[in-house]
DRENDO-1510 file (C-alpha; in Angstrom, 1 decimal, always signed):
<recs>
REC; n; res; u; v; w
REC; 1; UNK; -49.2; -9.2; +17.4 .
REC; 2; UNK; -48.6; -12.9; +16.9 .
REC; 3; UNK; -50.3; -14.5; +13.9 .
REC; 4; UNK; -53.1; -17.1; +14.0 .
REC; 5; UNK; -52.6; -20.0; +11.5 .
REC; 6; UNK; -55.0; -20.2; +8.6 .
REC; 7; UNK; -57.6; -22.9; +7.9 .
REC; 8; UNK; -55.6; -25.4; +9.9 .
REC; 9; UNK; -55.6; -28.4; +7.6 .
REC; 10; UNK; -52.4; -27.1; +6.0 .
REC; 11; UNK; -50.7; -27.2; +9.4 .
REC; 12; UNK; -52.1; -30.7; +10.1 .
REC; 13; UNK; -50.9; -32.0; +6.8 .
REC; 14; UNK; -47.5; -30.5; +7.2 .
REC; 15; UNK; -47.1; -32.1; +10.6 .
REC; 16; UNK; -48.1; -35.5; +9.2 .
REC; 17; UNK; -45.6; -35.2; +6.3 .
REC; 18; UNK; -42.7; -34.1; +8.5 .
REC; 19; UNK; -43.3; -36.8; +11.1 .
REC; 20; UNK; -43.9; -39.5; +8.5 .
REC; 21; UNK; -40.4; -38.9; +7.1 .
REC; 22; UNK; -39.0; -39.9; +10.5 .
REC; 23; UNK; -40.3; -43.5; +10.3 .
REC; 24; UNK; -37.7; -46.2; +10.5 .
REC; 25; UNK; -36.9; -48.3; +7.4 .
REC; 26; UNK; -37.1; -52.1; +7.4 .
REC; 27; UNK; -37.3; -54.9; +4.9 .
REC; 28; UNK; -40.7; -54.8; +3.2 .
REC; 29; UNK; -42.5; -58.0; +2.8 .
REC; 30; UNK; -43.6; -58.7; -0.7 .
REC; 31; UNK; -46.0; -61.4; -1.8 .
REC; 32; UNK; -47.2; -62.3; -5.3 .
REC; 33; UNK; -50.3; -64.4; -6.1 .
REC; 34; UNK; -50.8; -65.6; -9.6 .
REC; 35; UNK; -54.0; -67.2; -10.8 .
REC; 36; UNK; -54.9; -68.9; -14.1 .
REC; 37; UNK; -58.2; -70.4; -15.3 .
REC; 38; UNK; -57.3; -73.8; -16.6 .
REC; 39; UNK; -60.4; -75.6; -17.9 .
REC; 40; UNK; -62.6; -73.9; -15.4 .
REC; 41; UNK; -60.4; -74.8; -12.5 .
REC; 42; UNK; -58.0; -72.4; -10.7 .
REC; 43; UNK; -54.2; -72.9; -11.1 .
REC; 44; UNK; -52.4; -70.8; -8.4 .
REC; 45; UNK; -48.9; -69.9; -7.4 .
REC; 46; UNK; -47.8; -67.9; -4.3 .
REC; 47; UNK; -44.4; -66.4; -3.6 .
REC; 48; UNK; -43.1; -64.6; -0.5 .
REC; 49; UNK; -39.8; -62.9; +0.3 .
REC; 50; UNK; -40.2; -63.1; +4.0 .
REC; 51; UNK; -42.3; -66.1; +5.1 .
REC; 52; UNK; -42.4; -67.3; +8.7 .
REC; 53; UNK; -41.7; -70.9; +9.6 .
REC; 54; UNK; -45.3; -71.3; +10.5 .
REC; 55; UNK; -46.3; -70.0; +7.0 .
REC; 56; UNK; -44.0; -72.5; +5.3 .
REC; 57; UNK; -45.4; -75.4; +7.3 .
REC; 58; UNK; -49.0; -74.6; +6.7 .
REC; 59; UNK; -48.5; -73.8; +3.0 .
REC; 60; UNK; -46.6; -77.0; +2.4 .
REC; 61; UNK; -49.7; -78.9; +3.6 .
REC; 62; UNK; -52.1; -76.8; +1.5 .
REC; 63; UNK; -50.1; -77.0; -1.7 .
REC; 64; UNK; -49.0; -80.6; -1.1 .
REC; 65; UNK; -45.2; -80.0; -1.6 .
REC; 66; UNK; -42.2; -78.4; +0.0 .
REC; 67; UNK; -41.5; -74.8; -0.9 .
REC; 68; UNK; -39.4; -74.0; -3.9 .
REC; 69; UNK; -36.7; -71.5; -3.1 .
REC; 70; UNK; -34.7; -69.2; -5.4 .
REC; 71; UNK; -31.2; -69.2; -4.0 .
REC; 72; UNK; -30.3; -65.9; -5.6 .
REC; 73; UNK; -33.3; -63.9; -4.5 .
REC; 74; UNK; -34.3; -65.9; -1.5 .
REC; 75; UNK; -37.9; -65.9; -2.8 .
REC; 76; UNK; -40.0; -68.8; -1.6 .
REC; 77; UNK; -42.9; -70.1; -3.8 .
REC; 78; UNK; -45.6; -72.7; -4.0 .
REC; 79; UNK; -47.9; -73.7; -6.9 .
REC; 80; UNK; -50.8; -76.1; -7.4 .
REC; 81; UNK; -54.2; -76.7; -8.9 .
REC; 82; UNK; -57.4; -76.6; -7.0 .
REC; 83; UNK; -61.0; -77.5; -7.6 .
REC; 84; UNK; -62.7; -74.6; -6.0 .
REC; 85; UNK; -61.6; -73.7; -2.4 .
REC; 86; UNK; -58.4; -71.6; -2.6 .
REC; 87; UNK; -55.5; -71.4; -0.2 .
REC; 88; UNK; -55.6; -68.3; +2.1 .
REC; 89; UNK; -52.0; -67.3; +2.4 .
REC; 90; UNK; -53.0; -63.8; +3.6 .
REC; 91; UNK; -55.6; -62.7; +6.2 .
REC; 92; UNK; -59.0; -62.1; +4.9 .
REC; 93; UNK; -60.9; -64.2; +2.4 .
REC; 94; UNK; -61.0; -65.4; -1.2 .
REC; 95; UNK; -63.3; -67.3; -3.5 .
REC; 96; UNK; -63.7; -69.0; -6.9 .
REC; 97; UNK; -67.1; -69.9; -8.2 .
REC; 98; UNK; -68.0; -71.6; -11.5 .
REC; 99; UNK; -71.6; -71.5; -12.7 .
REC; 100; UNK; -72.5; -73.8; -15.6 .
REC; 101; UNK; -74.8; -73.0; -18.5 .
REC; 102; UNK; -76.0; -75.0; -21.5 .
REC; 103; UNK; -73.8; -72.7; -23.6 .
REC; 104; UNK; -70.7; -72.5; -21.5 .
REC; 105; UNK; -69.9; -71.4; -18.0 .
REC; 106; UNK; -69.1; -68.2; -16.1 .
REC; 107; UNK; -66.6; -67.6; -13.3 .
REC; 108; UNK; -66.2; -65.3; -10.4 .
REC; 109; UNK; -62.9; -64.9; -8.6 .
REC; 110; UNK; -62.2; -62.5; -5.7 .
REC; 111; UNK; -59.4; -62.0; -3.2 .
REC; 112; UNK; -59.9; -59.8; -0.1 .
REC; 113; UNK; -56.5; -59.9; +1.6 .
REC; 114; UNK; -57.4; -57.9; +4.7 .
REC; 115; UNK; -60.2; -58.1; +7.2 .
REC; 116; UNK; -62.9; -55.4; +7.3 .
REC; 117; UNK; -64.5; -56.4; +10.6 .
REC; 118; UNK; -64.9; -53.9; +13.5 .
REC; 119; UNK; -64.8; -50.8; +11.2 .
REC; 120; UNK; -67.2; -48.9; +13.4 .
REC; 121; UNK; -65.0; -48.9; +16.6 .
REC; 122; UNK; -62.0; -48.1; +14.6 .
REC; 123; UNK; -63.8; -45.2; +12.9 .
REC; 124; UNK; -64.9; -43.8; +16.3 .
REC; 125; UNK; -61.3; -44.1; +17.6 .
REC; 126; UNK; -59.9; -42.3; +14.5 .
REC; 127; UNK; -62.4; -39.5; +14.7 .
REC; 128; UNK; -61.9; -38.9; +18.4 .
REC; 129; UNK; -58.1; -38.9; +18.0 .
REC; 130; UNK; -58.5; -36.4; +15.2 .
REC; 131; UNK; -60.6; -34.2; +17.3 .
REC; 132; UNK; -58.1; -34.4; +20.1 .
REC; 133; UNK; -55.3; -33.3; +17.8 .
REC; 134; UNK; -57.4; -30.5; +16.4 .
REC; 135; UNK; -57.9; -29.2; +19.9 .
REC; 136; UNK; -54.1; -29.5; +20.5 .
REC; 137; UNK; -53.8; -27.3; +17.4 .
REC; 138; UNK; -56.3; -24.9; +18.9 .
REC; 139; UNK; -54.2; -24.6; +22.0 .
REC; 140; UNK; -51.1; -24.1; +19.9 .
REC; 141; UNK; -52.8; -21.3; +18.1 .
REC; 142; UNK; -53.9; -19.7; +21.3 .
REC; 143; UNK; -50.3; -19.8; +22.6 .
REC; 144; UNK; -49.1; -17.8; +19.7 .
REC; 145; UNK; -51.8; -15.1; +20.0 .
REC; 146; UNK; -52.7; -12.4; +22.5 .
REC; 147; UNK; -55.1; -13.4; +25.2 .
REC; 148; UNK; -57.8; -11.2; +23.9 .
REC; 149; UNK; -58.0; -13.5; +20.8 .
REC; 150; UNK; -58.3; -16.8; +22.8 .
REC; 151; UNK; -62.1; -16.7; +22.9 .
REC; 152; UNK; -62.4; -16.0; +19.1 .
REC; 153; UNK; -59.9; -18.8; +18.4 .
REC; 154; UNK; -61.9; -21.2; +20.5 .
REC; 155; UNK; -65.1; -20.2; +18.8 .
REC; 156; UNK; -63.6; -20.7; +15.3 .
REC; 157; UNK; -62.2; -24.1; +16.1 .
REC; 158; UNK; -65.2; -25.5; +17.9 .
REC; 159; UNK; -67.9; -24.1; +15.6 .
REC; 160; UNK; -66.2; -24.2; +12.2 .
REC; 161; UNK; -62.8; -25.8; +12.0 .
REC; 162; UNK; -63.3; -29.0; +13.9 .
REC; 163; UNK; -66.7; -29.9; +12.6 .
REC; 164; UNK; -65.5; -29.1; +9.0 .
REC; 165; UNK; -62.4; -31.3; +9.2 .
REC; 166; UNK; -64.4; -34.2; +10.8 .
REC; 167; UNK; -67.1; -33.9; +8.1 .
REC; 168; UNK; -64.4; -33.8; +5.4 .
REC; 169; UNK; -62.7; -36.8; +6.8 .
REC; 170; UNK; -65.9; -38.8; +6.8 .
REC; 171; UNK; -66.6; -37.8; +3.2 .
REC; 172; UNK; -63.0; -38.8; +2.3 .
REC; 173; UNK; -63.3; -42.3; +4.0 .
REC; 174; UNK; -66.3; -43.1; +1.8 .
REC; 175; UNK; -64.9; -41.6; -1.3 .
REC; 176; UNK; -61.5; -43.2; -0.8 .
REC; 177; UNK; -63.1; -46.7; -0.3 .
REC; 178; UNK; -65.0; -46.3; -3.5 .
REC; 179; UNK; -62.1; -45.0; -5.6 .
REC; 180; UNK; -59.6; -47.6; -4.4 .
REC; 181; UNK; -62.1; -50.5; -5.0 .
REC; 182; UNK; -63.1; -49.3; -8.4 .
REC; 183; UNK; -59.7; -49.9; -9.9 .
REC; 184; UNK; -57.1; -51.6; -7.7 .
REC; 185; UNK; -53.6; -50.4; -8.4 .
REC; 186; UNK; -54.5; -47.3; -10.4 .
REC; 187; UNK; -51.8; -44.8; -9.6 .
REC; 188; UNK; -51.7; -41.0; -9.9 .
REC; 189; UNK; -50.0; -40.3; -13.2 .
REC; 190; UNK; -46.6; -38.7; -13.5 .
REC; 191; UNK; -46.4; -34.9; -14.1 .
REC; 192; UNK; -44.9; -35.4; -17.6 .
REC; 193; UNK; -47.7; -37.8; -18.7 .
REC; 194; UNK; -49.9; -35.7; -21.0 .
REC; 195; UNK; -52.1; -38.5; -22.4 .
REC; 196; UNK; -55.8; -38.1; -22.5 .
REC; 197; UNK; -57.8; -38.7; -19.3 .
REC; 198; UNK; -58.9; -42.3; -19.0 .
REC; 199; UNK; -62.3; -43.5; -18.0 .
REC; 200; UNK; -61.0; -44.5; -14.6 .
REC; 201; UNK; -59.5; -41.1; -14.0 .
REC; 202; UNK; -62.7; -39.4; -15.0 .
REC; 203; UNK; -64.6; -41.6; -12.5 .
REC; 204; UNK; -62.2; -40.4; -9.7 .
REC; 205; UNK; -62.7; -36.8; -10.7 .
REC; 206; UNK; -66.5; -37.4; -10.5 .
REC; 207; UNK; -66.1; -38.7; -7.0 .
REC; 208; UNK; -63.7; -35.9; -5.9 .
REC; 209; UNK; -65.7; -33.0; -7.2 .
REC; 210; UNK; -68.5; -33.4; -4.6 .
REC; 211; UNK; -65.8; -33.3; -1.9 .
REC; 212; UNK; -64.5; -30.0; -3.3 .
REC; 213; UNK; -68.0; -28.6; -3.5 .
REC; 214; UNK; -68.5; -29.5; +0.2 .
REC; 215; UNK; -65.2; -27.7; +0.9 .
REC; 216; UNK; -66.4; -24.6; -1.0 .
REC; 217; UNK; -69.7; -24.7; +0.9 .
REC; 218; UNK; -68.2; -25.1; +4.3 .
REC; 219; UNK; -64.8; -23.5; +3.8 .
REC; 220; UNK; -63.2; -20.4; +2.3 .
REC; 221; UNK; -63.5; -21.2; -1.5 .
REC; 222; UNK; -65.6; -19.1; -3.8 .
REC; 223; UNK; -67.4; -20.8; -6.7 .
REC; 224; UNK; -65.0; -19.3; -9.3 .
REC; 225; UNK; -62.0; -20.5; -7.2 .
REC; 226; UNK; -63.4; -24.0; -6.9 .
REC; 227; UNK; -64.0; -24.0; -10.7 .
REC; 228; UNK; -60.5; -22.8; -11.5 .
REC; 229; UNK; -58.8; -25.3; -9.1 .
REC; 230; UNK; -60.8; -28.3; -10.5 .
REC; 231; UNK; -60.1; -27.4; -14.1 .
REC; 232; UNK; -56.4; -27.3; -13.6 .
REC; 233; UNK; -56.3; -31.1; -12.9 .
REC; 234; UNK; -59.1; -32.2; -15.1 .
REC; 235; UNK; -56.8; -33.2; -17.9 .
REC; 236; UNK; -55.1; -35.8; -15.7 .
REC; 237; UNK; -51.9; -34.0; -14.7 .
REC; 238; UNK; -51.0; -30.6; -13.4 .
REC; 239; UNK; -47.5; -29.2; -13.9 .
REC; 240; UNK; -45.6; -27.4; -11.2 .
REC; 241; UNK; -46.2; -24.1; -12.9 .
REC; 242; UNK; -49.9; -24.8; -13.0 .
REC; 243; UNK; -49.9; -25.8; -9.3 .
REC; 244; UNK; -48.0; -22.6; -8.5 .
REC; 245; UNK; -50.6; -20.5; -10.3 .
REC; 246; UNK; -53.4; -22.3; -8.5 .
REC; 247; UNK; -51.8; -21.4; -5.2 .
REC; 248; UNK; -51.4; -17.8; -6.2 .
REC; 249; UNK; -54.9; -17.4; -7.8 .
REC; 250; UNK; -56.9; -19.6; -5.5 .
REC; 251; UNK; -55.1; -20.9; -2.4 .
REC; 252; UNK; -53.4; -17.7; -1.3 .
REC; 253; UNK; -56.5; -15.5; -1.6 .
REC; 254; UNK; -58.6; -18.1; +0.3 .
REC; 255; UNK; -56.1; -18.4; +3.2 .
REC; 256; UNK; -55.6; -14.7; +3.3 .
REC; 257; UNK; -59.4; -14.0; +3.6 .
REC; 258; UNK; -59.5; -16.4; +6.6 .
REC; 259; UNK; -56.5; -14.7; +8.2 .
REC; 260; UNK; -57.9; -11.3; +7.8 .
REC; 261; UNK; -60.8; -12.3; +10.1 .
REC; 262; UNK; -58.2; -12.0; +12.8 .
REC; 263; UNK; -55.7; -9.6; +11.3 .
REC; 264; UNK; -57.4; -7.1; +9.1 .
REC; 265; UNK; -54.1; -5.4; +8.4 .
REC; 266; UNK; -52.5; -8.5; +6.9 .
REC; 267; UNK; -51.9; -8.2; +3.1 .
REC; 268; UNK; -50.1; -11.5; +2.2 .
REC; 269; UNK; -49.3; -15.0; +3.2 .
REC; 270; UNK; -46.5; -17.3; +1.9 .
REC; 271; UNK; -46.0; -21.0; +1.7 .
REC; 272; UNK; -42.8; -20.6; +3.7 .
REC; 273; UNK; -44.7; -19.1; +6.6 .
REC; 274; UNK; -47.3; -22.0; +6.5 .
REC; 275; UNK; -44.4; -24.5; +6.5 .
REC; 276; UNK; -42.9; -22.9; +9.5 .
REC; 277; UNK; -46.1; -23.4; +11.4 .
REC; 278; UNK; -45.8; -27.1; +10.8 .
REC; 279; UNK; -42.4; -27.3; +12.6 .
REC; 280; UNK; -43.8; -25.1; +15.4 .
REC; 281; UNK; -46.7; -27.5; +15.9 .
REC; 282; UNK; -44.3; -30.4; +16.0 .
REC; 283; UNK; -42.2; -28.8; +18.7 .
REC; 284; UNK; -45.3; -27.8; +20.7 .
REC; 285; UNK; -46.8; -31.3; +20.6 .
REC; 286; UNK; -43.6; -32.8; +21.9 .
REC; 287; UNK; -44.4; -31.4; +25.4 .
REC; 288; UNK; -47.5; -33.3; +26.4 .
REC; 289; UNK; -47.8; -31.4; +29.7 .
REC; 290; UNK; -49.1; -28.5; +27.6 .
REC; 291; UNK; -52.3; -30.3; +26.8 .
REC; 292; UNK; -52.5; -33.1; +29.5 .
REC; 293; UNK; -56.1; -31.9; +30.4 .
REC; 294; UNK; -57.2; -32.3; +26.8 .
REC; 295; UNK; -56.0; -35.9; +26.7 .
REC; 296; UNK; -57.7; -36.7; +30.0 .
REC; 297; UNK; -61.0; -35.4; +28.7 .
REC; 298; UNK; -60.7; -37.2; +25.3 .
REC; 299; UNK; -62.5; -40.5; +24.5 .
REC; 300; UNK; -59.6; -41.3; +22.2 .
REC; 301; UNK; -57.4; -42.4; +25.2 .
REC; 302; UNK; -58.0; -45.6; +27.1 .
REC; 303; UNK; -58.7; -45.6; +30.8 .
REC; 304; UNK; -55.4; -47.3; +31.3 .
REC; 305; UNK; -53.5; -44.4; +29.5 .
REC; 306; UNK; -55.4; -41.8; +31.5 .
REC; 307; UNK; -54.5; -43.5; +34.7 .
REC; 308; UNK; -50.9; -43.5; +33.6 .
REC; 309; UNK; -51.1; -39.8; +32.9 .
REC; 310; UNK; -52.6; -39.0; +36.3 .
REC; 311; UNK; -49.8; -40.9; +37.9 .
REC; 312; UNK; -47.2; -38.8; +36.1 .
REC; 313; UNK; -46.6; -41.2; +33.2 .
REC; 314; UNK; -45.8; -40.0; +29.6 .
REC; 315; UNK; -48.5; -40.8; +27.1 .
REC; 316; UNK; -48.5; -39.5; +23.6 .
REC; 317; UNK; -51.8; -38.8; +21.8 .
REC; 318; UNK; -53.0; -41.5; +19.4 .
REC; 319; UNK; -52.5; -40.9; +15.7 .
REC; 320; UNK; -54.9; -38.3; +14.3 .
REC; 321; UNK; -57.5; -39.9; +12.0 .
REC; 322; UNK; -55.4; -43.1; +12.1 .
REC; 323; UNK; -52.5; -41.5; +10.4 .
REC; 324; UNK; -49.4; -42.5; +12.4 .
REC; 325; UNK; -46.6; -40.1; +12.9 .
REC; 326; UNK; -44.0; -42.5; +14.2 .
REC; 327; UNK; -43.7; -46.3; +14.6 .
REC; 328; UNK; -45.6; -47.1; +11.5 .
REC; 329; UNK; -45.7; -50.7; +10.4 .
REC; 330; UNK; -44.1; -51.2; +7.0 .
REC; 331; UNK; -47.0; -52.5; +4.8 .
REC; 332; UNK; -46.9; -55.8; +3.0 .
REC; 333; UNK; -46.8; -55.1; -0.8 .
REC; 334; UNK; -49.2; -57.5; -2.5 .
REC; 335; UNK; -49.4; -58.1; -6.2 .
REC; 336; UNK; -52.2; -60.3; -7.5 .
REC; 337; UNK; -52.3; -61.4; -11.1 .
REC; 338; UNK; -55.1; -63.2; -13.0 .
REC; 339; UNK; -55.2; -64.9; -16.4 .
REC; 340; UNK; -58.8; -65.6; -17.2 .
REC; 341; UNK; -59.7; -68.0; -20.0 .
REC; 342; UNK; -61.5; -65.2; -21.8 .
REC; 343; UNK; -61.6; -61.4; -21.4 .
REC; 344; UNK; -63.2; -60.3; -18.2 .
REC; 345; UNK; -66.5; -58.4; -18.6 .
REC; 346; UNK; -66.3; -56.9; -15.1 .
REC; 347; UNK; -63.1; -56.4; -13.0 .
REC; 348; UNK; -61.3; -53.8; -10.9 .
REC; 349; UNK; -57.9; -54.9; -12.0 .
REC; 350; UNK; -55.5; -53.2; -14.4 .
REC; 351; UNK; -55.0; -54.7; -17.8 .
REC; 352; UNK; -51.3; -55.3; -18.5 .
REC; 353; UNK; -50.1; -54.9; -22.1 .
REC; 354; UNK; -48.4; -58.0; -23.6 .
REC; 355; UNK; -45.0; -56.2; -23.9 .
REC; 356; UNK; -45.0; -55.5; -20.2 .
REC; 357; UNK; -45.7; -59.0; -18.9 .
REC; 358; UNK; -43.0; -60.9; -17.0 .
REC; 359; UNK; -43.4; -64.0; -14.9 .
REC; 360; UNK; -47.0; -64.9; -15.9 .
REC; 361; UNK; -48.0; -68.5; -15.3 .
REC; 362; UNK; -48.5; -69.3; -19.0 .
REC; 363; UNK; -46.5; -66.9; -21.0 .
REC; 364; UNK; -49.2; -66.9; -23.7 .
REC; 365; UNK; -51.3; -64.0; -25.1 .
REC; 366; UNK; -54.2; -64.3; -22.7 .
REC; 367; UNK; -55.4; -61.2; -20.9 .
REC; 368; UNK; -53.5; -60.5; -17.8 .
REC; 369; UNK; -55.1; -58.5; -15.0 .
REC; 370; UNK; -52.9; -57.1; -12.2 .
REC; 371; UNK; -54.0; -55.8; -8.8 .
REC; 372; UNK; -51.4; -54.0; -6.6 .
REC; 373; UNK; -52.0; -53.0; -3.0 .
REC; 374; UNK; -50.4; -52.4; +0.3 .
REC; 375; UNK; -51.7; -54.4; +3.2 .
REC; 376; UNK; -51.6; -52.6; +6.6 .
REC; 377; UNK; -52.6; -53.6; +10.1 .
REC; 378; UNK; -56.2; -52.9; +11.1 .
REC; 379; UNK; -55.3; -49.9; +13.2 .
REC; 380; UNK; -53.3; -48.3; +10.3 .
REC; 381; UNK; -54.1; -47.5; +6.7 .
REC; 382; UNK; -57.5; -47.4; +5.1 .
REC; 383; UNK; -60.4; -47.9; +7.5 .
REC; 384; UNK; -61.8; -50.8; +5.5 .
REC; 385; UNK; -58.5; -52.3; +4.7 .
REC; 386; UNK; -57.2; -53.1; +1.3 .
REC; 387; UNK; -59.9; -53.3; -1.3 .
REC; 388; UNK; -60.9; -56.7; -2.7 .
REC; 389; UNK; -59.7; -57.7; -6.1 .
REC; 390; UNK; -62.3; -59.3; -8.3 .
REC; 391; UNK; -63.0; -60.4; -11.9 .
REC; 392; UNK; -65.9; -62.1; -13.7 .
REC; 393; UNK; -65.5; -63.7; -17.1 .
REC; 394; UNK; -67.4; -66.3; -19.2 .
REC; 395; UNK; -66.1; -69.3; -21.2 .
REC; 396; UNK; -68.4; -70.2; -24.1 .
REC; 397; UNK; -69.0; -73.8; -25.2 .
REC; 398; UNK; -67.9; -73.0; -28.7 .
REC; 399; UNK; -68.6; -76.4; -30.2 .
REC; 400; UNK; -72.2; -76.6; -29.0 .
REC; 401; UNK; -72.9; -72.9; -29.9 .
REC; 402; UNK; -71.6; -73.4; -33.4 .
REC; 403; UNK; -73.7; -76.5; -33.9 .
REC; 404; UNK; -76.9; -74.8; -32.6 .
REC; 405; UNK; -76.4; -71.2; -33.8 .
REC; 406; UNK; -73.9; -71.6; -36.6 .
REC; 407; UNK; -71.4; -69.4; -34.7 .
REC; 408; UNK; -70.5; -68.3; -31.1 .
REC; 409; UNK; -73.2; -65.8; -30.1 .
REC; 410; UNK; -73.3; -66.0; -26.4 .
REC; 411; UNK; -70.2; -64.7; -24.6 .
REC; 412; UNK; -69.2; -62.4; -21.7 .
REC; 413; UNK; -71.9; -60.8; -19.7 .
REC; 414; UNK; -74.7; -62.3; -21.9 .
REC; 415; UNK; -73.5; -65.8; -21.2 .
REC; 416; UNK; -73.2; -65.0; -17.5 .
REC; 417; UNK; -76.8; -63.7; -17.3 .
REC; 418; UNK; -78.0; -66.8; -19.0 .
REC; 419; UNK; -76.1; -69.0; -16.5 .
REC; 420; UNK; -77.7; -67.2; -13.6 .
REC; 421; UNK; -81.1; -67.6; -15.3 .
REC; 422; UNK; -80.6; -71.3; -15.6 .
REC; 423; UNK; -79.7; -71.7; -11.9 .
REC; 424; UNK; -83.1; -70.5; -10.7 .
REC; 425; UNK; -85.2; -72.8; -12.9 .
REC; 426; UNK; -87.6; -75.1; -11.3 .
REC; 427; UNK; -86.7; -78.8; -11.5 .
REC; 428; UNK; -89.5; -79.3; -14.0 .
REC; 429; UNK; -88.4; -76.5; -16.3 .
REC; 430; UNK; -84.8; -77.6; -16.0 .
REC; 431; UNK; -85.6; -81.1; -17.3 .
REC; 432; UNK; -87.6; -79.6; -20.3 .
REC; 433; UNK; -84.8; -77.1; -20.9 .
REC; 434; UNK; -82.1; -79.7; -21.1 .
REC; 435; UNK; -84.2; -81.8; -23.4 .
REC; 436; UNK; -84.7; -78.8; -25.7 .
REC; 437; UNK; -80.9; -78.2; -25.7 .
REC; 438; UNK; -80.3; -81.9; -26.6 .
REC; 439; UNK; -82.8; -81.8; -29.5 .
REC; 440; UNK; -81.3; -78.5; -30.7 .
REC; 441; UNK; -77.8; -80.0; -30.7 .
REC; 442; UNK; -79.0; -83.1; -32.5 .
REC; 443; UNK; -80.9; -81.2; -35.2 .
REC; 444; UNK; -78.6; -78.3; -35.5 .
REC; 445; UNK; -81.6; -76.0; -35.2 .
REC; 446; UNK; -82.7; -73.4; -32.6 .
REC; 447; UNK; -86.4; -74.4; -33.0 .
REC; 448; UNK; -86.6; -76.6; -29.9 .
REC; 449; UNK; -85.1; -73.8; -27.8 .
REC; 450; UNK; -87.4; -71.2; -29.3 .
REC; 451; UNK; -90.4; -73.5; -28.6 .
REC; 452; UNK; -89.4; -73.7; -24.9 .
REC; 453; UNK; -88.9; -69.9; -24.6 .
REC; 454; UNK; -92.1; -68.8; -26.3 .
REC; 455; UNK; -94.1; -69.3; -23.2 .
REC; 456; UNK; -91.4; -67.7; -21.0 .
REC; 457; UNK; -90.6; -64.4; -22.9 .
REC; 458; UNK; -91.0; -62.2; -19.8 .
REC; 459; UNK; -88.4; -64.0; -17.8 .
REC; 460; UNK; -85.9; -65.0; -20.5 .
REC; 461; UNK; -82.6; -63.0; -20.9 .
REC; 462; UNK; -82.8; -60.7; -24.0 .
REC; 463; UNK; -79.6; -62.1; -25.4 .
REC; 464; UNK; -81.0; -65.6; -25.5 .
REC; 465; UNK; -84.2; -64.5; -27.2 .
REC; 466; UNK; -82.2; -62.7; -29.8 .
REC; 467; UNK; -80.0; -65.7; -30.4 .
REC; 468; UNK; -83.0; -67.8; -31.4 .
REC; 469; UNK; -84.7; -65.1; -33.4 .
REC; 470; UNK; -87.5; -64.2; -30.9 .
REC; 471; UNK; -88.5; -60.6; -30.2 .
REC; 472; UNK; -88.5; -59.1; -26.8 .
REC; 473; UNK; -91.9; -58.8; -25.1 .
REC; 474; UNK; -93.5; -55.3; -25.4 .
REC; 475; UNK; -92.7; -54.5; -21.8 .
REC; 476; UNK; -89.0; -55.2; -22.2 .
REC; 477; UNK; -88.5; -53.6; -25.6 .
</recs>
C-alpha cells in the first residue's frame, strides 16, 4: 500500500524551500536613508549602490546638487536640509511634522517605502493560488494511493486540510503585519544567544500563541503538546537538541495520529520520509498536464492563461499564497536611520548602542534608531508591503521651562500631549493662554498659568496641571 502524506503543510513548506534555493543570484540594490533633527528641521542623506540615470537626475533636482560618488565602493549619495516636505527616493510615502507648544515642540517622522494599495485583489489572488496548489497536492496524494482511498483523500483535503491552511494563512497575514510593524528590523535571535527574553520578543510570543491555539483547535495537536512546544521557545531561543525533542515528543506523534487515519498499521514516521515527499511533489508539479483541469477551473489563472492552456500552451500555476518558487525579484535592502533631538517616546525602530554606530550623520552621542527592511514588488513579499518606520519625540524649551518652573518638567509624551491640547484651543482661549505664558515668563511664577487652567481642569492634560501645582479633577483622579 502506498502512503498518504501527513498534514500537508510540511510538504508544502519543503517544496517552497527546495524551489526557493533554485533562484538566480544578482546584485542586490542597497539604499540607506539617514535623518537628523537639526533645530526642528530635518537633515537628510540618501545613498544608493545601484541608482538609475533617471533617479540621479530627479534627486539632483530635489537635493539641489550633483551626486557625490565614492570611487572605491561606487556608492552614490545626496544630502540636504529641508523645511518639512521630504524627498521620496523610494516608492510610497514619508512625512515630517513639527507641532509647537509654549513649552517646546514635538515631532513626528515616518517613512513608508512601499505602497499598500490594492491589498484586497492581491489577497484574493494569493488565496486562490494557494487553494490551487493544495488541490494539486491532493491529486499528488491520490496518485500515490490506491483508488479505494481517493474519496477519503478528497474529503480530508476539501473539508479539513484546505480550509485549515487558508484560515491559518489569513491569521498569519494579520499577525505578520502586526509583528513586523511593531519593531522594524527585529531579527530572530541566534541559537547560541541565551539572554533573557526582551519585551519585543515577548510581544511576538503573545501574538503567535493564538495562532498555535488555532492550530491545536483545527489540527492534530493536543493541549499538552501545544503547551510543550510553546514552552520550548519561550526563553527566546531553542537549541537543536530541544527542537529534536519537540519533534519526537510533539511533532511525530501528531503526524503519526493523522497518518493512522489512513494506515492503522503504521507505527512510525521520520523526517527523512517527509523530506522525500517534498521532492516527489516537485517532480509531480513539473508535469502540468497532470492537473490542467484544476488550473482551468481555478480563479487564480487569468482568462488569457486559460486560453493559452486550451490551445496547448504551457502555463505554470501562480505562486502559492504569493510565495514564488522561481524567478523571484531580489528585494531592495533598505536601512533607515534617525537621530532625534531627544529620546523617542514612541517608535518601532531598534536602538543602536553607541559602540555599534558607524556612519551616522553627526557622530555625537544622540540616540540612534535603525530600521532595516526588504522592499519587494507588490506581487511578492508581505501582502501589505514593508512596514512603515516611525518615531515621535519632543524637544523641550529648556530656557522657558526653567524660568517658569525652576527646572525642565515637561518632556517626552507629556510635552507632546500638551502640544496637541494647544492646537485645538479656540482663538479666544489661545490669546488668553499666550498672555498667561508671557506673564509667567516675566514673573518667573506659575500663577498666571494656574489661573488660566483653574476653569479648564476637565480638559487640561494631567502633566500640565501637576507642573503648576493643581490637582486633577475628581473624575480624572
